LOMI-368576 format. One record per residue (C-alpha): x negated, y, z; residue number from 0. Coordinates in steps of 0.25 Angstrom, whole numbers. Layout:
<recs>
X / Y / Z / resi
X / Y / Z / NUM
...
</recs>
This chain:
<recs>
X / Y / Z / resi
0 / 0 / 0 / 0
-6 / 13 / -4 / 1
-5 / 25 / 6 / 2
-4 / 15 / 18 / 3
-14 / 7 / 26 / 4
-8 / -7 / 24 / 5
-21 / -16 / 24 / 6
-22 / -24 / 36 / 7
-35 / -32 / 38 / 8
-34 / -44 / 48 / 9
-47 / -50 / 52 / 10
-49 / -65 / 55 / 11
-37 / -70 / 47 / 12
-37 / -85 / 45 / 13
-27 / -95 / 38 / 14
-21 / -97 / 52 / 15
-16 / -82 / 50 / 16
-7 / -85 / 39 / 17
6 / -82 / 46 / 18
18 / -73 / 45 / 19
16 / -59 / 51 / 20
24 / -47 / 54 / 21
19 / -33 / 57 / 22
25 / -24 / 67 / 23
22 / -9 / 65 / 24
25 / 0 / 77 / 25
25 / 15 / 79 / 26
32 / 26 / 88 / 27
45 / 23 / 80 / 28
46 / 8 / 82 / 29
41 / -4 / 76 / 30
43 / -12 / 63 / 31
41 / -27 / 60 / 32
37 / -31 / 46 / 33
42 / -42 / 38 / 34
35 / -56 / 40 / 35
22 / -57 / 31 / 36
15 / -69 / 28 / 37
-1 / -69 / 29 / 38
-8 / -78 / 19 / 39
-22 / -81 / 22 / 40
-30 / -85 / 10 / 41
-41 / -95 / 14 / 42
-49 / -92 / 2 / 43
-60 / -82 / -2 / 44
-58 / -69 / -9 / 45
-65 / -69 / -22 / 46
-73 / -56 / -24 / 47
-67 / -46 / -34 / 48
-73 / -32 / -37 / 49
-63 / -21 / -34 / 50
-51 / -30 / -32 / 51
-42 / -18 / -27 / 52
-46 / -8 / -38 / 53
-50 / 2 / -27 / 54
-65 / 3 / -31 / 55
-63 / 14 / -41 / 56
-57 / 28 / -37 / 57
-47 / 33 / -47 / 58
-52 / 45 / -54 / 59
-49 / 53 / -66 / 60
-37 / 61 / -71 / 61
-27 / 51 / -66 / 62
-33 / 50 / -52 / 63
-28 / 46 / -42 / 64
-17 / 38 / -49 / 65
-25 / 30 / -59 / 66
-37 / 29 / -68 / 67
-40 / 22 / -81 / 68
-52 / 14 / -77 / 69
-58 / -1 / -75 / 70
-58 / -4 / -61 / 71
-72 / -7 / -55 / 72
-75 / -22 / -55 / 73
-65 / -25 / -66 / 74
-65 / -26 / -81 / 75
-55 / -20 / -91 / 76
-48 / -30 / -100 / 77
-37 / -27 / -111 / 78
-39 / -12 / -111 / 79
-40 / -2 / -122 / 80
-36 / 13 / -124 / 81
-21 / 9 / -122 / 82
-22 / -2 / -111 / 83
-29 / 3 / -99 / 84
-33 / -1 / -85 / 85
-36 / 7 / -73 / 86
-34 / 10 / -58 / 87
-21 / 15 / -52 / 88
-19 / 21 / -38 / 89
-4 / 17 / -36 / 90
-2 / 27 / -24 / 91
-6 / 38 / -33 / 92
1 / 34 / -45 / 93
15 / 37 / -49 / 94
17 / 22 / -53 / 95
18 / 18 / -38 / 96
23 / 25 / -25 / 97
13 / 31 / -16 / 98
14 / 19 / -7 / 99
12 / 7 / -15 / 100
14 / -7 / -9 / 101
8 / -20 / -13 / 102
-6 / -14 / -17 / 103
-18 / -15 / -7 / 104
-27 / -4 / -13 / 105
-26 / 10 / -19 / 106
-30 / 7 / -33 / 107
-24 / -3 / -42 / 108
-28 / -8 / -56 / 109
-19 / -5 / -68 / 110
-18 / -9 / -83 / 111
-10 / -1 / -92 / 112
-6 / -4 / -107 / 113
-1 / 8 / -115 / 114
2 / -1 / -128 / 115
4 / -15 / -122 / 116
-7 / -21 / -131 / 117
-16 / -26 / -121 / 118
-17 / -32 / -107 / 119
-26 / -22 / -99 / 120
-32 / -27 / -86 / 121
-45 / -30 / -79 / 122
-53 / -42 / -76 / 123
-64 / -45 / -66 / 124
-75 / -56 / -66 / 125
-77 / -61 / -52 / 126
-90 / -66 / -46 / 127
-83 / -78 / -41 / 128
-83 / -91 / -49 / 129
-71 / -100 / -52 / 130
-72 / -112 / -42 / 131
-66 / -126 / -42 / 132
-55 / -130 / -32 / 133
-52 / -115 / -28 / 134
-39 / -108 / -27 / 135
-40 / -94 / -32 / 136
-29 / -84 / -28 / 137
-28 / -71 / -36 / 138
-20 / -60 / -31 / 139
-17 / -46 / -37 / 140
-8 / -35 / -33 / 141
0 / -30 / -45 / 142
8 / -17 / -46 / 143
21 / -12 / -52 / 144
22 / 2 / -55 / 145
35 / 11 / -52 / 146
36 / 13 / -67 / 147
29 / 8 / -80 / 148
29 / -5 / -87 / 149
23 / -16 / -80 / 150
13 / -24 / -88 / 151
13 / -37 / -79 / 152
0 / -43 / -75 / 153
-9 / -54 / -79 / 154
-18 / -59 / -67 / 155
-29 / -69 / -71 / 156
-40 / -77 / -64 / 157
-50 / -83 / -74 / 158
-64 / -86 / -76 / 159
-74 / -79 / -85 / 160
-73 / -90 / -95 / 161
-58 / -87 / -96 / 162
-53 / -99 / -88 / 163
-40 / -95 / -81 / 164
-39 / -98 / -67 / 165
-25 / -92 / -65 / 166
-17 / -81 / -70 / 167
-3 / -75 / -69 / 168
5 / -65 / -77 / 169
16 / -56 / -71 / 170
26 / -50 / -80 / 171
41 / -44 / -81 / 172
41 / -40 / -66 / 173
30 / -37 / -56 / 174
29 / -43 / -43 / 175
27 / -29 / -37 / 176
39 / -20 / -36 / 177
38 / -6 / -43 / 178
28 / 3 / -36 / 179
21 / -8 / -29 / 180
10 / -19 / -30 / 181
12 / -34 / -27 / 182
3 / -46 / -26 / 183
3 / -57 / -36 / 184
-6 / -69 / -34 / 185
-9 / -83 / -39 / 186
-18 / -94 / -35 / 187
-25 / -104 / -44 / 188
-33 / -117 / -40 / 189
-45 / -122 / -47 / 190
-47 / -137 / -48 / 191
-60 / -145 / -47 / 192
-66 / -140 / -60 / 193
-58 / -128 / -66 / 194
-61 / -122 / -79 / 195
-70 / -110 / -77 / 196
-77 / -116 / -65 / 197
-88 / -107 / -60 / 198
-84 / -95 / -69 / 199
-82 / -82 / -63 / 200
-68 / -78 / -60 / 201
-61 / -67 / -67 / 202
-48 / -59 / -63 / 203
-40 / -52 / -74 / 204
-28 / -42 / -71 / 205
-21 / -37 / -83 / 206
-7 / -33 / -89 / 207
1 / -45 / -93 / 208
12 / -38 / -102 / 209
6 / -25 / -107 / 210
16 / -15 / -113 / 211
16 / -1 / -117 / 212
13 / 7 / -104 / 213
12 / -6 / -96 / 214
4 / -7 / -83 / 215
-1 / -17 / -73 / 216
-7 / -14 / -59 / 217
-16 / -23 / -51 / 218
-22 / -22 / -37 / 219
-29 / -30 / -26 / 220
-35 / -42 / -33 / 221
-39 / -54 / -25 / 222
-44 / -68 / -28 / 223
-45 / -78 / -17 / 224
-52 / -92 / -19 / 225
-48 / -103 / -10 / 226
-54 / -117 / -10 / 227
-44 / -127 / -15 / 228
-44 / -142 / -12 / 229
-52 / -149 / -22 / 230
-44 / -159 / -31 / 231
-48 / -169 / -41 / 232
-50 / -165 / -56 / 233
-38 / -169 / -63 / 234
-29 / -171 / -51 / 235
-15 / -173 / -54 / 236
-4 / -162 / -53 / 237
11 / -163 / -56 / 238
17 / -152 / -65 / 239
31 / -147 / -65 / 240
37 / -137 / -75 / 241
48 / -128 / -71 / 242
56 / -120 / -81 / 243
68 / -113 / -84 / 244
74 / -99 / -83 / 245
73 / -87 / -73 / 246
77 / -96 / -61 / 247
66 / -105 / -64 / 248
57 / -92 / -65 / 249
63 / -88 / -52 / 250
68 / -74 / -57 / 251
73 / -70 / -44 / 252
65 / -79 / -35 / 253
57 / -68 / -26 / 254
47 / -73 / -16 / 255
51 / -62 / -7 / 256
66 / -67 / -7 / 257
62 / -81 / -2 / 258
68 / -86 / 11 / 259
58 / -90 / 22 / 260
61 / -104 / 20 / 261
57 / -104 / 6 / 262
45 / -93 / 7 / 263
35 / -104 / 8 / 264
37 / -108 / -7 / 265
31 / -94 / -10 / 266
21 / -92 / 1 / 267
15 / -106 / 2 / 268
18 / -115 / -11 / 269
13 / -129 / -10 / 270
-2 / -128 / -13 / 271
-1 / -140 / -22 / 272
8 / -133 / -32 / 273
4 / -125 / -44 / 274
12 / -117 / -54 / 275
11 / -110 / -67 / 276
23 / -101 / -73 / 277
28 / -94 / -85 / 278
40 / -85 / -83 / 279
48 / -74 / -90 / 280
61 / -70 / -95 / 281
65 / -76 / -109 / 282
60 / -68 / -120 / 283
49 / -61 / -112 / 284
36 / -59 / -119 / 285
28 / -62 / -106 / 286
29 / -72 / -95 / 287
25 / -71 / -80 / 288
15 / -83 / -80 / 289
6 / -90 / -70 / 290
-5 / -100 / -73 / 291
-6 / -113 / -64 / 292
-9 / -109 / -50 / 293
-4 / -112 / -36 / 294
11 / -112 / -35 / 295
16 / -98 / -31 / 296
27 / -88 / -34 / 297
24 / -81 / -48 / 298
24 / -67 / -46 / 299
29 / -57 / -56 / 300
40 / -59 / -67 / 301
53 / -61 / -60 / 302
66 / -52 / -60 / 303
59 / -42 / -51 / 304
46 / -38 / -44 / 305
43 / -50 / -35 / 306
35 / -63 / -34 / 307
44 / -74 / -39 / 308
45 / -89 / -41 / 309
53 / -100 / -47 / 310
58 / -114 / -42 / 311
44 / -119 / -45 / 312
39 / -113 / -32 / 313
47 / -122 / -23 / 314
47 / -134 / -32 / 315
32 / -134 / -33 / 316
30 / -133 / -18 / 317
40 / -144 / -15 / 318
35 / -153 / -26 / 319
21 / -152 / -21 / 320
25 / -155 / -7 / 321
34 / -166 / -11 / 322
24 / -174 / -19 / 323
11 / -169 / -12 / 324
3 / -166 / -24 / 325
-1 / -155 / -34 / 326
9 / -150 / -44 / 327
11 / -138 / -53 / 328
23 / -131 / -58 / 329
24 / -124 / -72 / 330
35 / -114 / -73 / 331
40 / -109 / -86 / 332
53 / -100 / -85 / 333
60 / -90 / -94 / 334
71 / -82 / -88 / 335
84 / -82 / -97 / 336
80 / -93 / -106 / 337
89 / -103 / -111 / 338
86 / -118 / -115 / 339
92 / -118 / -128 / 340
85 / -107 / -136 / 341
73 / -104 / -127 / 342
68 / -115 / -118 / 343
70 / -128 / -126 / 344
60 / -133 / -136 / 345
68 / -130 / -149 / 346
69 / -115 / -145 / 347
54 / -114 / -146 / 348
53 / -103 / -137 / 349
51 / -106 / -122 / 350
48 / -120 / -123 / 351
34 / -119 / -130 / 352
31 / -108 / -119 / 353
34 / -117 / -108 / 354
26 / -129 / -114 / 355
14 / -119 / -115 / 356
15 / -115 / -101 / 357
16 / -130 / -96 / 358
4 / -134 / -105 / 359
-4 / -122 / -100 / 360
-1 / -125 / -86 / 361
-4 / -140 / -87 / 362
-18 / -135 / -93 / 363
-20 / -126 / -82 / 364
-18 / -137 / -72 / 365
-28 / -146 / -80 / 366
-38 / -135 / -79 / 367
-36 / -134 / -64 / 368
-40 / -149 / -63 / 369
-27 / -155 / -62 / 370
-20 / -166 / -71 / 371
-6 / -161 / -73 / 372
6 / -170 / -75 / 373
20 / -165 / -78 / 374
30 / -170 / -68 / 375
43 / -162 / -69 / 376
51 / -150 / -76 / 377
60 / -141 / -68 / 378
71 / -134 / -76 / 379
79 / -122 / -71 / 380
86 / -116 / -84 / 381
100 / -115 / -90 / 382
106 / -102 / -85 / 383
104 / -95 / -98 / 384
110 / -107 / -106 / 385
122 / -108 / -97 / 386
126 / -94 / -102 / 387
122 / -96 / -117 / 388
121 / -110 / -123 / 389
124 / -120 / -112 / 390
130 / -131 / -122 / 391
116 / -134 / -127 / 392
110 / -136 / -114 / 393
112 / -151 / -113 / 394
104 / -154 / -126 / 395
94 / -143 / -123 / 396
90 / -147 / -109 / 397
88 / -162 / -114 / 398
80 / -158 / -126 / 399
72 / -148 / -117 / 400
68 / -159 / -107 / 401
65 / -169 / -119 / 402
56 / -159 / -126 / 403
48 / -155 / -113 / 404
46 / -170 / -110 / 405
40 / -172 / -124 / 406
32 / -160 / -125 / 407
26 / -161 / -111 / 408
24 / -176 / -113 / 409
31 / -180 / -100 / 410
41 / -190 / -105 / 411
49 / -191 / -92 / 412
46 / -177 / -86 / 413
56 / -175 / -75 / 414
65 / -162 / -77 / 415
73 / -156 / -65 / 416
84 / -147 / -71 / 417
91 / -136 / -63 / 418
106 / -134 / -62 / 419
110 / -120 / -67 / 420
118 / -114 / -55 / 421
132 / -111 / -58 / 422
134 / -103 / -46 / 423
126 / -91 / -51 / 424
135 / -80 / -53 / 425
130 / -77 / -67 / 426
135 / -91 / -71 / 427
150 / -88 / -67 / 428
154 / -87 / -81 / 429
145 / -98 / -86 / 430
149 / -110 / -78 / 431
151 / -118 / -91 / 432
137 / -115 / -96 / 433
131 / -118 / -83 / 434
138 / -131 / -82 / 435
134 / -135 / -97 / 436
119 / -131 / -94 / 437
119 / -139 / -81 / 438
127 / -151 / -88 / 439
116 / -151 / -98 / 440
105 / -153 / -88 / 441
113 / -164 / -80 / 442
116 / -171 / -93 / 443
100 / -173 / -95 / 444
99 / -176 / -80 / 445
109 / -188 / -82 / 446
102 / -193 / -94 / 447
87 / -191 / -90 / 448
82 / -197 / -77 / 449
70 / -188 / -77 / 450
79 / -175 / -77 / 451
84 / -170 / -63 / 452
94 / -159 / -59 / 453
93 / -149 / -48 / 454
106 / -142 / -44 / 455
108 / -128 / -40 / 456
123 / -126 / -38 / 457
122 / -127 / -23 / 458
115 / -113 / -24 / 459
128 / -105 / -24 / 460
125 / -91 / -21 / 461
114 / -81 / -18 / 462
108 / -80 / -32 / 463
98 / -69 / -36 / 464
103 / -56 / -40 / 465
107 / -58 / -55 / 466
115 / -71 / -50 / 467
108 / -80 / -60 / 468
95 / -82 / -52 / 469
91 / -89 / -40 / 470
85 / -82 / -28 / 471
71 / -86 / -22 / 472
76 / -96 / -12 / 473
86 / -102 / -23 / 474
74 / -103 / -32 / 475
66 / -111 / -21 / 476
78 / -120 / -20 / 477
78 / -123 / -35 / 478
63 / -127 / -34 / 479
66 / -136 / -22 / 480
76 / -143 / -29 / 481
67 / -145 / -41 / 482
57 / -152 / -32 / 483
67 / -160 / -25 / 484
73 / -165 / -38 / 485
60 / -169 / -45 / 486
60 / -184 / -44 / 487
49 / -189 / -52 / 488
41 / -199 / -43 / 489
27 / -193 / -39 / 490
17 / -204 / -36 / 491
15 / -206 / -21 / 492
2 / -200 / -16 / 493
-10 / -208 / -21 / 494
-17 / -218 / -12 / 495
-30 / -220 / -21 / 496
-42 / -215 / -13 / 497
-53 / -222 / -22 / 498
-63 / -215 / -31 / 499
-67 / -220 / -45 / 500
-81 / -214 / -44 / 501
-90 / -208 / -34 / 502
-103 / -202 / -39 / 503
-115 / -196 / -31 / 504
-123 / -187 / -40 / 505
-135 / -187 / -41 / 506
-139 / -200 / -35 / 507
-151 / -210 / -37 / 508
-142 / -222 / -34 / 509
-127 / -225 / -31 / 510
-124 / -239 / -26 / 511
-115 / -247 / -28 / 512
-108 / -242 / -40 / 513
-96 / -235 / -37 / 514
-83 / -242 / -35 / 515
-69 / -236 / -31 / 516
-68 / -247 / -20 / 517
-83 / -245 / -15 / 518
-84 / -236 / -4 / 519
-99 / -236 / 0 / 520
-111 / -232 / -9 / 521
-125 / -227 / -8 / 522
-132 / -217 / -16 / 523
-147 / -212 / -16 / 524
-152 / -198 / -20 / 525
-165 / -191 / -23 / 526
-170 / -183 / -12 / 527
-163 / -169 / -11 / 528
-152 / -173 / -20 / 529
-138 / -167 / -17 / 530
-128 / -176 / -23 / 531
-114 / -174 / -26 / 532
-102 / -184 / -25 / 533
-91 / -185 / -36 / 534
-79 / -194 / -34 / 535
-68 / -197 / -43 / 536
-54 / -201 / -37 / 537
-46 / -213 / -42 / 538
-34 / -204 / -39 / 539
-36 / -190 / -41 / 540
-26 / -186 / -30 / 541
-36 / -192 / -20 / 542
-45 / -182 / -12 / 543
-60 / -184 / -9 / 544
-68 / -179 / 3 / 545
-83 / -180 / 3 / 546
-89 / -182 / 17 / 547
-104 / -179 / 19 / 548
-113 / -174 / 30 / 549
-101 / -170 / 39 / 550
-93 / -163 / 28 / 551
-81 / -166 / 21 / 552
-78 / -160 / 7 / 553
-67 / -163 / -3 / 554
-72 / -167 / -17 / 555
-63 / -168 / -29 / 556
-63 / -180 / -38 / 557
-73 / -178 / -50 / 558
-79 / -166 / -43 / 559
-94 / -167 / -37 / 560
-95 / -164 / -22 / 561
-105 / -153 / -18 / 562
-119 / -158 / -17 / 563
-123 / -166 / -5 / 564
-135 / -163 / 3 / 565
-141 / -175 / 8 / 566
-149 / -177 / 21 / 567
-164 / -173 / 19 / 568
-168 / -186 / 26 / 569
-168 / -197 / 15 / 570
-166 / -208 / 26 / 571
-152 / -202 / 29 / 572
-140 / -208 / 22 / 573
-130 / -197 / 17 / 574
-116 / -203 / 19 / 575
-106 / -197 / 8 / 576
-92 / -201 / 9 / 577
-80 / -198 / 0 / 578
-67 / -199 / 6 / 579
-55 / -201 / -4 / 580
-41 / -198 / 1 / 581
-30 / -203 / -8 / 582
-18 / -193 / -11 / 583
-10 / -200 / 0 / 584
-19 / -195 / 11 / 585
-20 / -208 / 17 / 586
-29 / -217 / 8 / 587
-44 / -214 / 10 / 588
-56 / -220 / 5 / 589
-71 / -216 / 8 / 590
-82 / -218 / -1 / 591
-96 / -217 / 5 / 592
-110 / -215 / -1 / 593
-123 / -216 / 7 / 594
-132 / -207 / 0 / 595
-147 / -208 / 3 / 596
-159 / -200 / -4 / 597
-172 / -204 / -8 / 598
-184 / -197 / -2 / 599
-190 / -185 / -9 / 600
-198 / -190 / -21 / 601
-198 / -177 / -29 / 602
-212 / -172 / -24 / 603
-224 / -178 / -18 / 604
-223 / -181 / -3 / 605
-232 / -174 / 7 / 606
-238 / -179 / 20 / 607
-240 / -170 / 32 / 608
-250 / -174 / 42 / 609
-256 / -170 / 56 / 610
-265 / -177 / 66 / 611
-261 / -176 / 81 / 612
-269 / -184 / 92 / 613
-274 / -195 / 83 / 614
-261 / -197 / 75 / 615
-258 / -194 / 61 / 616
-244 / -187 / 59 / 617
-239 / -189 / 45 / 618
-225 / -183 / 40 / 619
-218 / -181 / 27 / 620
-205 / -175 / 23 / 621
-192 / -180 / 27 / 622
-188 / -181 / 12 / 623
-199 / -192 / 10 / 624
-192 / -201 / 20 / 625
-194 / -215 / 14 / 626
-208 / -213 / 9 / 627
-219 / -222 / 13 / 628
-231 / -217 / 20 / 629
-243 / -225 / 15 / 630
-257 / -226 / 22 / 631
-271 / -230 / 16 / 632
-284 / -232 / 24 / 633
-297 / -230 / 17 / 634
-311 / -224 / 20 / 635
-313 / -210 / 16 / 636
-323 / -213 / 5 / 637
-314 / -223 / -2 / 638
-302 / -213 / -1 / 639
-288 / -217 / -5 / 640
-286 / -230 / -12 / 641
-277 / -230 / -24 / 642
-273 / -245 / -22 / 643
-258 / -245 / -17 / 644
-261 / -257 / -9 / 645
-270 / -248 / 0 / 646
-258 / -240 / 5 / 647
-250 / -245 / 16 / 648
-236 / -240 / 21 / 649
-236 / -234 / 35 / 650
-225 / -242 / 42 / 651
-212 / -234 / 45 / 652
-216 / -222 / 36 / 653
-203 / -224 / 26 / 654
-194 / -221 / 38 / 655
-200 / -208 / 42 / 656
-207 / -195 / 38 / 657
-217 / -194 / 49 / 658
-228 / -204 / 55 / 659
-238 / -203 / 66 / 660
-250 / -212 / 63 / 661
-262 / -215 / 72 / 662
-275 / -210 / 66 / 663
-285 / -222 / 63 / 664
-298 / -221 / 71 / 665
-307 / -228 / 60 / 666
-314 / -221 / 49 / 667
-304 / -225 / 38 / 668
-295 / -214 / 32 / 669
-280 / -216 / 30 / 670
-272 / -210 / 19 / 671
-257 / -208 / 18 / 672
-247 / -205 / 8 / 673
-231 / -206 / 5 / 674
-225 / -214 / -5 / 675
-211 / -218 / -10 / 676
-205 / -228 / -9 / 677
</recs>
């Protein structure tokens, strides 16, 4: 908020501090208690960003203090030309915002402006942080909505310098921020064990999404948090569900802020095992609000008004993940106002190819994140438009639609869950016959196809959203809950296989016996100073692995090498390495053991250190030579050292130590000593 001190810094915050709080403000006139606010404590690390709040620069020039055409320090201009500009705006000193601006945490903000609509002006910044595996990246940006002018939407992108997209999202049609304010939009994306772009510098991009003549986009307070994610096997399975339909599938009126306390957890804490990607707009729109595959969350911009919204996928995704206890992804494609006959079905050649493209791209994103995706189900919430236009064709249209999708998605028995059109909605008062025909068409398919299910809604009798044809936020949650409950395809029970198909210690001079899934004990030898890694492959990729060594336990993913192991400096010590494999059921466990020993140091010539104390000869050599033999030869000084190997004798006990004390002989002969291996 500009013009007021609203920044509260709290030291010593931990994850235990993530609770609900209220603020009580008291003065001479009384006291006021705030509404309840939830504190979220992120366990990750803030990634360094140069000038994230755009406050390094002071606005100067003829338009100061309101704005200045300038590239912010630390950022690089993109998509600019004489008609498409970028710069800094001080909202409190601009006529575009009120003097006190809520939602922004710094005086300056970045803006992009297009005077001709022929470019997407914006900025990018290449970070010093590199893309890491098994990491969740949460990118957060404050976006502004001016009191007047044409909003150009936003495209927020996290990628690498080689062009690999980590995650991105687009907001169009309506901003999440109310006019004259800023609001935060954020998304989280989790990398797998070997993501494309691994080790490349990260890049943040902020730009207009739908430039038009005189359009603007305002951005502020950029942050990126990196949080370690639990390692998973490369190619781990993930179930995929598609949801599609009209504006109720989009969640046109489903405002997060309107959720009841009982349902708020779906928005604030979706199941971490669930991912989603989406593409939503009104039918006929030139641009869609989109999101690439990331953690399941409300979508942000693009609903009927200025709020963060969601569709039934939010509750369905969390409920299905909890029900089956395994990772899943939801792909949503919704087009408000679209009918099935002339817009959604394949023969119309309009929305159908766009939907297939979104599904295909999302599956490819899952593969890039290290998953093996499998389509499991399709949820359908559509028919409102058909009920008032051409309901008589719906029976044939929905049957053909399902058949075409199964064929094009190459899943013969893909389960569909169809959703009843609610005849209680006031807008359908004069269209009861059409509603009955649409619902009858769906039921006809349900009765003829065992892999098509039907969710009823007619028990929701009142309390609909403002225009009387849309569900409220809580009603949208109910639809998603019913989707998850209606889905009946049997998910295999949790796996019980805790076997490995391979266990490799590398480098290694020897590994015995040859690996077998049923063999649990092995021995390996190493050159002195080697730091071997362990790589395992699971028979069942749903199992997890723990590497136990030297008092530490670390998770290792199937197919990924462990961090190098530092062996004991004493070659006589056996280094015990264990791999504990836990099956998906959490009960079945197998432990593989490798006893690792290292040979003494043979890379350089050994040296002997000697001293004489009280008639005793003290000989010692490095611990890295433990296992060497100390040889002795006795000759007179004139004859010198004999070259005959038989003239050398092993000093008893020398191979088990690196120091000996030897009495000095009193005769006139000389003794010569040397170390050899073996």
